[in-house]
C-alpha positions in Angstrom: -17.8 -6.8 -4.1 -14.1 -5.9 -4.0 -11.8 -7.9 -1.8 -11.0 -6.4 1.6 -7.8 -4.4 1.5 -5.0 -5.9 3.5 -2.3 -3.4 4.6 0.2 -6.3 5.3 -0.4 -7.9 1.9 0.1 -4.5 0.2 3.4 -4.0 2.0 4.6 -7.4 0.9 3.6 -6.6 -2.7 5.3 -3.2 -2.6 8.5 -4.9 -1.3 8.2 -7.5 -4.1 7.8 -4.7 -6.7 10.9 -2.9 -5.4 12.9 -6.1 -5.5 11.8 -6.7 -9.1 12.8 -3.2 -10.1 16.2 -3.4 -8.4 17.1 -6.9 -9.6 15.5 -7.4 -13.0 16.2 -5.8 -16.3 12.7 -4.5 -16.9 11.5 -2.9 -20.1 10.3 0.7 -19.9 6.7 -0.5 -20.2 7.1 -3.1 -17.4 8.9 -0.5 -15.2 6.0 1.9 -15.8 3.4 -0.7 -14.8 5.3 -1.7 -11.7 5.7 1.9 -10.6 2.0 2.6 -11.2 1.0 -0.4 -9.2 3.4 0.5 -6.3 2.1 4.0 -6.3 -1.5 2.8 -6.0 -0.6 0.5 -3.2 1.3 3.2 -1.3 -1.7 5.5 -1.7 -4.1 2.9 -0.3 -1.6 2.1 2.6 -1.4 5.8 3.5 -5.2 6.0 3.5 -5.5 2.9 5.7 -3.1 4.4 8.2 -5.0 7.7 8.2 -8.3 5.9 8.7 -6.9 3.7 11.4 -5.4 6.7 13.3 -8.8 8.5 13.1 -10.6 5.4 14.4 -8.1 4.9 17.3 -8.3 8.6 18.2 -12.1 8.4 18.2 -12.1 5.3 20.4 -9.6 6.9 22.8 -11.7 10.1 22.9 -14.8 8.1 23.8 -13.0 6.5 26.7 -12.6 9.9 28.4 
């Protein structure tokens, strides 16, 4: 079973990747891998935000 996705941990990892890209002289291959990883994390974060918004909207709707 895959580990549970953590939005907060993903944000920290994205920030770390950005810092590595900005500060280190990465090879083209390393840069490509870092950008791919950041892209995957951003996509998952966006989905988590969308899912959370839907869940909150549903809960609020059920209160009325």
